[in-house]
N, C-alpha and C positions, 0 to 999 in steps of 0.2 A: 822875375821879380813881382810881376803883377799877380801871379798865382800865390806866391808867398804872402803878399799883401792881402789878398782875398782870404786866405786861410786865417791870418791873424785877425782881420776885422770880423770875420764871421764867428770865429771862436770866442772873441771878446763879447760880441753881441749876444751869443747864446749864453755865455756865463752871466751876463747882466740879466738876461731874461730868466735864467735859472734861479738867480738870487732874488730878484724883485717879484717875479710872478709865481715862484714855486708854491708859496702858501695859498695863493689864489687858485692855482691848479689843484692843489690838494683838496681844497674845499669844494671846488667845482666838480671834481671827478670822483670823489670818495664813494658816492652812491653807485656810479657806473662801475667802479672797481668791484664793489660788493656784488652788483647784479650779474655782471658777466662771469666772473670767476666762480662764484658760488653756484650759479646755474650750470656752468660748464662742468664743474666737478660732479654735480648730481648726475650728469649724463655719463661721466667716466666711471662712477662708482659701479662696480661690476654686479653686485648681488645684494639681496636682502637676506640677513641671517635667518636661518630656518628655525631658530630657537625663539622667535618672536611671533606670538599669536595675538591678533586684535579681535576681541569679542565686542561686536558692535551692538549697542542699544539702538537698533535701527527702526525703520518704518514698520517692519513686520512686528517687532516687539511692541511698539506703541499701539498698533492695531489690535493686538491680542491682550495686552496688559494695561493699556491706557497710560496717561501721564498725569501726575508723577507716578512712577512705579511704587506700588505699596511696599513698605519695608518688609512685610511678611512674604512678598514674592521673591525677595533675595534669598530666603532660606532654602527653598527647593533648588534654586540655582546653585547655591554653595554646596548643598548635599551632593548634587550630581557632579559638579566640577571637582569636588574632593576625591571622588572615585577615579577621576582621570589623572590624579597625582601631578599637577603642575608644580614647577619649582617655586614660583612666586606669582601672586595675583595683585595687580595694581588697579584700584577702583577710582574712577572719576566721579566720586560721590563725596561731597564735602562733609555731610553729617554734622552740621554745626548745631542743630537744635534737636530738642526732643521730638519724637514722633507723636501722632495723634493717639496711638495705642501703646501705652508703656510696656505692655506684655510683649508686644512684637519687638520693641527695642531691646528688651532683655534677651529674648531668644536670638535676635540677630547678633548682639554682642557676644553671647555664648558661642554662636556659630563661628564668629571671627576668631575667638580664642581657640576653639576646637581645631580649626584648620591650621592656625599658627603661621601662616605665610601670606596674610592679607595686608596690603598697604593702602592707605588713603592719603589724600593730600590735604594740606592746610593752606589757609589764606594769609595774605600779607596786607595789613592796613597801614596807611600813612607812610608807606615805603620802608618801614623799619620794624613794625610790630607783628609778631607771629600770632595768628588767631587759629587755635587748635580746634579739632572736632569736639563735639559733645563728650564730656568726660568719660561716660560709659564706653563709648566707642574708642576713644583715644587710648584707654587702658587695655582694650581688648585686641587691637590690631598689632601686627608685628612691628610696624614702623610707619613713619609719615615723611613727607617731603613737600616743599613748597612748589606751587605751580605758578610761575610768573615769568613767562618768556620775555626777552628783551625786544621791544618793538621800536624800530628805528623811527625817530621823530620826523624825518624828511619823507620817507617812503611808506611808513606804516607797515613795513614788512619785518618778518622775523628772520634774522640772520644767525642769531646766537641765543644762548641762555647762560645764566650764571650757575656753574656746578655747585658752588658753595657761597653762602651769604651769612653775614653776621646780622642777627635779628634779636630783638628784645622779647623775652617771654617770662612772665611772672616777675618782671622787674629786673631780670638778669640778661645780660648780653651773651648770646651763645652762637656757636657756628652750626649752621644747618645745611643739609644737602638738598638739591633740587629733587623733585619727585622721580625723575628718570634715573638720577644717580643713586637715590635710595633704593630703587628697584634693582639696579645693577649690583649694589652692595649685598642685598639679600640673595640675589641670584648667585653671586660668586661665593658667598658663605655656604649656600646650598651645594654648589658644585664641588667646592674644595673642602667641604665639611669643616668650616671655620665658624667662629663667632666674633668676627671683627666688626664692631660697631663704633669704633673710635674715628671720629671725623677730624683729620689732621691736615692742615693746609693753610696757605696764606692767600687771601683774596687778591693780593697784588702780584703774586708769583706768576712766572711764565709757564710753569709746569705744575700740574696737579698729580701727585703720586697716589695711585689708586690700584690696589691689589697687584703690585708689581708693574703697573703700566705708567708710563710718563705721558700724561695727556696734556697737549699744548694749550695754553691759555693766553689770551691777550686782553689787557685791561679788565681782567676778571671775567672775561667771556669765553665760553666754549663755542666755537663756530661750527655750525652744522652743515653737512652736505645732505641733500634730500633725494630720496627716491619717491616715485609716484605711489600714492596710496594703494593703487591696484596691484602693486608688486608684493605687498605684504599678504601673509596668510590671514584669513579672516574666518570668523564664525559668528552666527547670530546669537544674541543673548537668549532669544526665545527658543532656539533649537536646543540649547543646553538646558534651559528651564524645563522643556518638555521631553528631554532625553532623546533628541533626534540628532545625535552627533557621534563622531568617532572618538572615543575617549583616548585612544592611543595617540591621536593627533596632538593632545595637550600634555602628554607625559613629559616631565622634566623641562617644561618650557616656561618662558615669561609670558604671562597672560595679562593683557591690558584691557580692562572693561571700561568702555567709554560711550558717551552719547555721540551718535553719528547721523541721526535722522536729519533729513534735509532741512526741516524747519527749525531745528535747534540752533540758536545763535552761538556757535562755538567755532567760528571760522577765522582763520589767520591767513594773511597774505604772505607768500613765500617769494624768495628771489627768482626772477625770471624776466629776461629782456625781450622775449618773443611772445609771451602769452601772459594772461592774467591768471595766476596760479594760486588757488586757495585750498586750504585743507582744514580738517577738524583738528582740535587740540591734541587728540591722541597721537596723531602722526608726527607732531613735533617731538614727543617723547619717543615714539617708535624709531624715528630717524636718529636721534641722539644716542639711543641705546644701540642701534644698529652700527653707528660709527665706532663706538667703543668695543663692541663684540668683535668687529672685523678689523680692529686696529687701523682704522681708516680716518686720518686726521688732516686738518688744515694747519700748516705751519708757515709762519711769515718769515720772509727774508730779513736779514739784518739791514736796517734802514740806511746806515752809513755806507755799507758796502754797495747797496743798491744805487745810492747817489754817485758813488765813485765809478761804478760800471756805466752809469748813464753818461757821465761826462766823457769817459774814454770812448764809448761807442759813438757819441756825437762827433768827437774829434775825427774818428775814423770815417764817418759819413762825409764830413767836409772834405777830407783828403780825397776820398773816392770820387766825389762829385766833381771837384775842380780839376783833377788830373785825368780822370778816366771816362767820365760820362759827358755826353754831348747833347745839349738842348738848344733849340733854335727860336722858340717862341715862348711867350709867357704861358700860353695854353698848355704846351707840352711840359713846361716846368711844373705847372700846377698838377697836371696829371701824373707826372713822374713822382712828385712829392707824395701824392695820394697812393700811388702804386708802392712806393717804398714803405709808406705807413702800414699798408696791409701786409707787405712782405715781412716786415719786422714783427708785426702782430702774429703772423702765421709761424714765424720762427720761434717767437716767445712761447706760443701755445704748444708747439712741438716739443720744446724743452720741458715744459710742464708735464706733458703727457708722458714723455720718456722717463722723467724722474718718477712719476706716479707709477708707471708700469714696473719700474725696477725696484722701487722701495715701498710702494703702497702709501706713500706720503705725498700730499699735494702741497708743493712749495708755493704759497700764495704771495706774490709781490705786494708791497705796501701800497704803492701808487703807480701801477703800470701805465695808466693812461697819461700820467704826467710825462713819463718816459717817451711814450709814443708821440705825444704832442711835441716834445722838444726835438725828437728825431725829425719830425715833419718840418719844424721851423728851421732846423739846421740845414736840411736839404734845400728848403725853399729860399732861405736868405742867401746861401752860397750860390744858388742858381741865379738869383737876381743879380748878384754882383758879377757873376761870370757873363750873364746875358748882356750887361751893360758894356762889357769889353769885347764883345764879338765884332767881327768886321761888318760895318754898316752896309757896305756894298753887297755883301752876301745876303743880308736880310732883305734889302731892297729887291735884289734879283729873285729871291725866293718868293716874295710877295707878288712880283710881276708875273713870274712863270705860273704861279698857282691859279691865276685867272684863266689860263688856257688849258692846262693839263692837271692831272691828279696831283694833289699835294704830296702824296706818297712818292710819286715819280720824281718830283722836284727834290724831295729830301734825299732820295737815293743818289741823284745826280750831284747835288752839292756836297754830299758827304763822301762821294767817290767810293761807295761800298760795292758798286757793281759797274761793269763796263757798259757804257752807253753805246748801243748798236743801232746803226741806221739800216742794217740789213735785216732779213727775216730770221726768226728763231722759232724752233719747234718746242712747245712748252705745254704742260698740262695746266689748264686753267678752269675756272668756273665761269659760266656764262648765264646771263639773265636777259630775258626779253619780257616786256609788258606792253599791253595794248588796251585801249578803252573799248569795251563792247558797244556796238551800235553808234560809234562816234560820228559817222557820216550823217546819220539821222538827227543826232543831237546838234551837230554843227549847222545844219540847214535852218534851224530855228533861230540862230543867233546872227546878229550883225557882225561884220568883220571886227569892229572894236570890242564887242562883247566876247567874241570867240578868243581874241588875243588875251583879253583880261582873264577869261576863264582858264585858258591853258597856262597862263603865267602863274596863277595860284596853284593849280594842280601840279605842274612840273616843279615849282619851287619846293613844295612840301615833299614830293617824292624824291627829288634830287638830294635834299638835305639828309634824308634817311639813308639813301644809298651811299653818299660820300662820308657820312659819319661812321658808316660801317666799312670804310676803307675800299670802296669800289671805285673803279675808274669808269665814269660815264663816257662810253665810246661815241654815242651819237643820239640825237633826238630826230625822229622822223614824224613830224607833226605831233600826234598824241602818243606815239610809241617811244619807248626807251630801250636802248641796248647798253648793257653795262658788263664790264669784265672784271675779273678778280684774280690777281696773282700777287700775294704779299710775300716779299722776299725773305722775311725773317720768321715766318710762321710755317707750320706744316700744312699740307694740303687739306687735312681734315678740318682744320680751323677755318679755312676759306669757306668750306661747305657749311659749317655751323653758322658762321656769320652771314652767309648768303641766305640761309633759311630764316634766320632771325630778321634780316632786312626785309624779306618778302612779307613776313607776318606783320612787321611794324608798318609797312606800307598799307596793308589791308586794314589795320586798325586805324591808321590816320584817315583812310578813305571813309570809314564809318563816321568819323567826326565831321569830315567835310560834307558828307551827304546830309547829315543832320542840319548843317547850316544852310545848304542849298535847298533842302526841303522847306525850311522856314521862309526862304526867299522865293518860293514857288518855282524853283528851277529843277531841271532834270537831275535825278540821282545817277551816279556812275557805278558801273560794274567793270572792274579791271581784271583782265586775264594775265597770268604770269607763268612763264616757263623757265625751269632751271635745269642745267646739265653741267656735269664736270667731265672733262676729257681733253685729249690732245688737240692743240690748235696751232696754226702758224700765226705768230704775232710779230708786228713790226710796222714799218712805215711804208705807205704807198704815196707816191708823189709825182707831180709834174715838176721836173727839175727846175729849181730856182723860182718856182711860182707858188706851189701849193703842196703841203705835206699833211698827211693824216695818219695817226697811230691807231691801228685797228687789229682785229683778229679775223682769220678766215679758216675755212676747212669744214669738214663734214660735221664735227661736233657743234660748230656754231649754227649750222643749218638745223641740226636736231633740236637744239635749245629753242630756236625760232618755231619749229614745228610743234613743240610741246606747249608753247603759248597758245597756238591755235587749237590744240587738242581739247583745251578747257571748254571751247565752244561746243564741242561734240558731246562731252559728258556733263556739262552744266556745272563745272567746278571753277575755282578761282586760281589755285596754284597747282600746276602739274609738274612733277619732277621725274627725272630718270632714275633707274636703279642705282646708278653710281652715287647720286645724291643720297638716296635712301640708305645705302650701305654705310656711308660715313656719318650720317646724322640720326640714325634710328634710335640711338640711346637717349637723345635729348629732345626729340620731337615725336609727335604722334602722326603717323602716316596711314593712309588707307590704300591698299592695293586696288588699282583700277582695272588694269587689263594688260594683255600682251598684244602689241600691235605692230603692224608694218606701216611706217609712214610712207607717204607717196614718194616713189623713186627709190625705195629700199626693198631688199629681198630678205633681210634678216629681221626677225621679230625682237622687240625689246619690251621689258616690263616697265610699266609706268605706275606712278603713285600720286595720290593727292596729299599735299602737305596740309594738315588740319590745324595743328596748334603745338604749343610747347607740351612736353610730356607731363609736366606738373600741373597743367591747366585741365584737370580732370572734369569732364562734364558727362554725367552718367547717361543722359539721353543720347548724346553723340556717340559715346563708347558702345552703347547697346546697338546702335545702328551699324557701326563698323563691325561689331562681332557678328551680327546677323548677316551682314553683307558678305563676310568671309565664308560663312556657312553656305550661303546661296552660291557663291563662286565655286565652292567645292562640288556642289551638286551639278552646277553648270559644266565644269570641266570633265565630270564623269558621264556627261550626256544625259543626266537625270533631269531633263528640262521641266517636267511637270512639278517636281518638288522645288526646283530652283524658282520656277514661276510663282509659286505660292509665297515664298519668302520675298522675292522682288516686288510682288504685288503689294504685300503688307508695307514694305519700306517706301514704295512709291506713294502710298497714301499718307506717309509722313513727310512728303515733299522732298524725298531724297532723289536728286536728279540722276546720278549714275544708275540707280535701280530702275528708273524709267527706261533707260537705254537698254539694259539687260532684259527687262520685261518684254520689250518689243522683239528682241532677238529670240527669246524663249518661245514666243508665240509663232515666230517664223519657223524655228527649228522643229516645233511640234507638228507643224503642217508639212514641212519639207526638211526631214532630218539631214544633218551634214554627212559627208562621205565617211567611210569607215576609217580612213587615215587622217581624219580631222584632228588638228593639233591645238585648237582653241585660239589660234592667232587671228586677230581681226585686222583686215587690210583697209587702210584709210584711202579713200579715193580723191580726197582734196588735200591741198597744201595747208 
């Protein structure tokens, strides 16, 4: 009955939120809807149509012909481009006024008429009055179209343009097409050998019928999905002017002649949530033309159906959460809500991608972030209600046990998802050891109180990072930390990835602590860390009825401890085994260090330095690693002189492992190794 009550209360709460807050969400998230899905679709759009050529009036053109381009200079350009036989030529030249030389105006107008496929754009004043080019040019060009992209008032970005618009011209209201659709009209007339110049449509319709195409419109707007300008075919205006171009490249194509020089103020902001993306005006038209040529459109869901689906899905989430999902703390309720939020988002995006791949149409939801927010609230509110009805004793026990052992172990015990064993168990785990370099020297400078305070800060910061990444801190040995990892519901590879992330986070935190200690005139720390994954015996060791400790033993644990010490030999911070490297090499940058035999072992193992996340590219560091690998190749082939040259260069860049190898090369050049030398280095210390 409590569950039924929770379902009812939660669903009513969500319905109230849906009704009362829906319009607020609609306003709050409308720009996010545009940003995410328009930018996302631009990534999915597979290609730029090869029939679009952008002729850029670029910096080269200005350097050669100056600005403004003399009207007489358009004539040789048009003569040359005429020979290339493009289907249609669209000019970003307004030509509103007479030129300084009337004779050049006459020649240019005659050239427009001679080509018979030139379009220029016209301006709009007072939002409703068409301002056509100078009459001589207006009568000479094939067609015109207005250039007025719709700029969003909130973001100043261009998501759409009006394909058709009612404007006043010569005192009469007429229907005009945008410049890009005028260009498309002339292109299709050329391709299909038609003379269709009748603009027929309703500015409030949801479909614009255009040469047999049903182009989706919403609120009079045609929504554009963008490709990067670099994806379009281009040619310089000056190259065509001076006949330095391949005329076959322009045959039967749409040619857009536009100003693109860097200093020309013709820039527009485009949708994008991860970068500041601007483009020149020509690419607004190029992209809208590209959408139509490729039959690649954005279509909106029916808003009523979308609302119904939202409510049904929310009801399903409430049932799922209350009956099947288990949460124990508000922290995990919140994290679970966020996880569900992103899961639903991913599912939503998958459906959009699948539909796009199957039909070529991007089904854009009206207010998806409203839906995601309501899903989050449904899960969160139902979790709160369920949380209040949990057994209080269980929560108190969980909190008490978490002070002594890993909260993950407590969770597993209380949920009874695994058998609690007091005996030993052989298991593959990930092991971590860390130690402060020169800690004895540092501690001798401090009073007992200062030392305890110092360690409390260091261990508190490191422990939080370890435990937040689901590690079990097995023990502290003064400044040293031993941690184990075996997460029951994750695969082994995820243990290793989180282990590497935790080690890097600790090193990052240490840098910030060192900055503070430096200001306080205290010693700065260097911490060595070792990581290994492998089989170990885990379980409890105890003096019966007196003391019990949960820990791990066996050879793998010893190896992880040795790897921590190995850092001291090579001057590194994080040394890992090959097992770690094999599982995490796709997400992190590693540097091969050596093949060694640790003290007490007869088998050599490959060891690596964990450097950074793979996406944290640092060219200087990457070049060092690359050169280091080359030098290692020489070294293993016993080419010690060439190896010494590279290691010497890297040593001068303060690369500590290179200094180690430089000394080895010097020794081997004087006393070459035996003929059966296998490159393995034996460690004489623990």
